[in-house]
N, C-alpha and C positions, 0 to 999 in steps of 0.2 A: 076660148078664143074670143068672146066678147070683151074680155078683160084687157085684150091687148090695146095699147095707145099707139096711134100713127106718129110718125115724125120721128121714131126712134132709129138708131143705128143698127145695121145688122151686124150679124156675126161673120166668121169666116166663110160660110156658105152663100153669103150676099144675098140673102132671102130677107126682104124688108117686112115689117108688120102688115104693110099694106095689101101684100100678096095673100096673106092669111085671112085679113079682115073681109077683102072682097072676093074670096074665091067661092066656088059654086058647091052646091050641096054633094055632087059627085066627089069633087076633090077632098071635102070635109069626111065625107064617108069613107074614101082610101086612107086618109090621115089617120083615122081612128082605128081602122083595121091595121096599120102599120105600127101604131103605138101598142096595140094589142099584141102583135106578134114580138115587139121588143120587150115587152113585159113577160111573156111566156117563156121566150128564148133566153131572157137575160143577156141581150145583146144590144148595142148601141152603135151607131155609125161612128166612125172615127173623128170625122169632123166636128162632132157634137161634144167630143172630148177636149177639144182644141179651142182656147180663148185668146182673143187679141186684147192685151191690156195697152191701154193709152196712158202714158205720163203726162199729167197736166201740171204745169208749174203754180206753186201756191203764190199768192201776192206778197210783195215784200220779203221775199225769201232769196237766199243767195243760189244762184243757178248751179254753181259747183257741187252743192251739197244733195246727195241722192235723197235726204229726208225732205228736201224742199218741193217734192213732187208728190201729186195725188193720183194713184192709180185708178183707172177707170176700165173695169173688165167688160168686153163686149162678147155675150154669148149667142148661140144660135137661136133665133127665133122659135123653131119647131121644138127645140130642147126646152126653152122656156115654157111652151105650152104643156109639155109632158110633165115638168116639174110642178106646174099648178094643178094637174090632175092629181099627181101623187100628194100634193100638199092638201088638197081638200079632202082627201080620204083619210089621211092620218091625223089631220088636225085636232077632231074631237076626241080621239084616243090620247094622244099626245098632251093636249091641254088640260085635261082632267088629272093627269098625274104630275104636273109642274107644280113646285112650291108656290105659295101666295106671295112670297117676296120677290119672284121673278116677273117683272111686268113687261120685258121686251118682247115687242112684235107678236102681241096677243091681243085677242078682240075685247074691246072696252077698257084697256088700259093703256095709258100714255105717260110720257115723261112727267107731265104736271102732276099725276097721281103719285109718283114716286117722290117727288120734290115736296110736295104737300105732307105726305106721310111722314118724311124725315123732320120737316119743320114742326109738325105736330108733336113727336115725340121729344124734340129738343124744347119745346115750350112746356111740355109736361114735366121735363126735369127742372126747368126754372120755378114751376109752381110747388115742386116738392124740395126746393132749396138745394138742389143737386147740381153738379156739374156734368155735362156731357162732353165725351171725347168721341170724334168721328174719324176714322180712317177712310180714305178713298183710295182703293187700289187700281193700279194700272197694269193691264196685262199686255205684255209685248206681243204684237201680231197674233192676237187671240184667235181668230178664224184660221190663220195660216198654220196654227201650231197643233190643231186637233189631231189627235193620235188616232189613227183608222181602227186599229185592233180594239183600243179602248171604246170608241165609238159603236163599233160593231157589238160589242158586250152589252152596252148601255141599251142599244136599240132593242136587241133581244129582251131585255128586262121591261122595256116599255111597250112595244109593240108585239101583240101575240102571233101575228102572221110572219112566219119566217120566210116565205117567199118574198113578201114586200121588203123584209129587211134585206135580203140578197139582193134585190133590184135596187135599193137604195144605195147600197154599198157599191154595186157595179157603175152607178152614174158617177161615183167619186174615185174610183180606180183609174189608173192608166191616163190621168189628166195631165195636160202640157199647155204651155202658153207662149207667145211671142210679144215681147215688150216693143212698144211703137213710141217715138217720141213726136212731138208737135212738129219738128222739122223734117220728118218722114224717115228718120233712121230706125232701124229694127234690129233687135238682137236674134241671137239663135234661138232654136227651140230649146225650153227648158221644161223639164218634167217634175210633177209635185208628187211626193211621196206622202205627205200628209196634209191636213187642212180641209176646209171645206171652200168650194169656189166661191169667188167674189162676184157679186151681181146675181147670184142664184136665189130663187125665191125659196129654197128648202134651207139654205145655209143658217138663218137665224133661227129656225125651229130646231135644227140639227145641234146647234150650240147650245140652246137651251136644254136638250136632252142631255148633253155631254155635261153640264155642269149642275143638273137638277139635284144631285145626291151630294151637295155641299155639306160637310159635317155640322152638327149642331153646336153651337157656340153661345156663350153667356150673352154677348152681343147681339144685338138685333141686325138682321142682314136686309139690305136693300139691293135689288139687282135690275139692270135694264140692259139686257144682253151682256156685253163684257164690261159695263160700266158698274162696278160692285163698290159698296160702301158699308162699314159696319158701325154701328153706335152703341155706346155704353155709357149710362149714367150712374154715378156713385158720389156719395156725400164728400168723400175725401179725394185730393189728387192721387194718392198712392193707391187707394183702392181701384181707382179707375185705371191708372197706367198699368197696375199688375194684370188686371182683367183683360185689357186690349192685347198687352204683350202675350198672354197666355192664348188668347183667341187668334193672334196672328200667327203664332207657331202652328197652331192646329190648322189654319187654312193654307200656310206655307207648304206644309207637310203634305196636304191634299193635293195641291197644285204641282208639286214635283211628282207625286206618285202617277199623276194622270198627263205629265209631260206638257204643262203650261207654265209659262214663263212670266213671274211676277217683276216688274220693272221697280225696283227699289228706288232709283233715282227720281222717277216720275211719280211714285206714290207719295201721297201727303197726308199728314195728320192735322187736325185742328181742334181747338176746345172752344166750348159754348158755355158761358156762365154771365152772371149779372153783376160779379163782383169787380168794382174799378179798380181797387187795390191789386188784384191779381191780373189786371189786363195784359202785362207782358209776360206772365207765366207761360211757358211753353211746355206742350205735351211732350213726354219722351216716350216714343215707341221705338223698339228695335227690331230689324229683321237681320238675321245673320250678323249680329254684333254691329249693325250699321243703324243710326238712328234717322228716321224717316224726316224728310223736310216738314217744318211746321209753317202753315200759312194762316195769316190773319183772316182771309176772306177767299177760301178756295172756290173754285167753281165746279159745280156739280150739276151735270146735264143742262149745261148753259146759264145757270142761275148762281150768282154769287152768294154766299152765306157767311155773313160777318159775325164776330162773336155774339152780339145780341139779338141778331136776326132784325136788324132795323132796315136792311136792303139798301142803305144809302149809296154804297159803291156800286152796287148792281144798277140802280135807278139812274145814277149818274152816267153808266156806260149806256144804257138803253136810250137815255135823252139824247146824248152826243149821236149814236147811231141814227135814231129816228129825225134829228134835225138835219143830218146831212141828206138823209133820203127825201126829206120834204123839200129841201132846197133843190134836189135834181127834179123832182116833179114839177116843182114851180117853173123851172126852165122849160119844161114841156108845155106849159099852158099859157093861153094866150087868147084875147078876144077875137083877134083876126087871123091868127096863125097859130101854130102849134098842133098837137095831137088832139084826137077827138075826145069828146066826153066819155066814151066807152073805154078808150085805151087808158084814159087818165084813171078811171075808176079802177080797172082791172091792175094797172101798175100800182097804186096807192095801196089796194089790198093784199098785193103779193110784196111789195117793199116795206111800206109803213105798218100797216096793221099787224103783219105776220110777227114783225119784231117789236111792237109796242105792247101787243096783247098776250105775247108768249109768258105761260105760268103767271097770268095776272091773278088767279085765285090765291096764289102764295104771298104776293106782295102787296095787294091791293088795299089793304088796311094799314099800311105803312104810312107815317106822316110824310115821310119824303116823296111819296107818290103825289101827294097834293101838290107840294111844292114844286115838283117837276112839271105838273100838268099847268100850273098857273105860269110859270117861266116860258 
């Protein structure tokens, strides 16, 4: 209960986080007893199984396209507390069995660690006079397509407590949602047959369990939740392409077996090497006889990785983003008017520093970083 944050929107039960934060010890004891009853009887209130999904429009996107909206799922606050309790109990057991290449939503791991690891391996291929090929996989609605029967099987293999596994699957069954738009329009009630609920504390961990048995490949794997990438370095283009195509065939077969959908149109491939003569040479990786799109500087976990890892394009984007945000902060500052010093400091840390320092250990030694700072 202490981890609840005030000011958050309630679920369909209209119970705000403040109600729980400021409740009495008697109410807390009753709530704990109610949670115990739910766990022992494997039953949950119907309201907890329903979510309100708010569709927020993305900036600079066409309003008539459904893909131009970002869904925000609002779950009941008491159900979130119950999920945190379950999460704290199974986390030590699950985390010890997850592979090292999976860093998503784990203690002591971050996106910067994964990007740093990938860049280090690419730089090692440079030192060995080899070419590195990387395929960035994009899964279509990864959390929404988790197969419940397959997840049940993998949870039984991971968690030794069968009753706990049954309770987790009970929280996933018979779920439904109502979609709401910013204008107040609502859809009819829709039921979910598969997938893990959006906005749930348990969903990232359950997805990690679902893909923890990815098959072994010659390529090295890098994962942060559903953001997957594989890298293979070889002396020749032919050997690298053959190895990547073979590994992609293995991964595609695995994804189809467990009913996950690979988006061939959004998955991209990229080559990393120091040969200027072969700068325009494109990597050929096929999935279902379709060649993946090749990008010169694809974005992985928010960082653009160009062919030589100079980070020039990435730093130019960061500079443009930071410059516009600094201009916004300056408009709020003034000697006799404007926001207070505390508000300006908090706004600067949230808007400017967060964008400027993201993954700094990866690109901090690039010569373009010094140029951007001087400019």
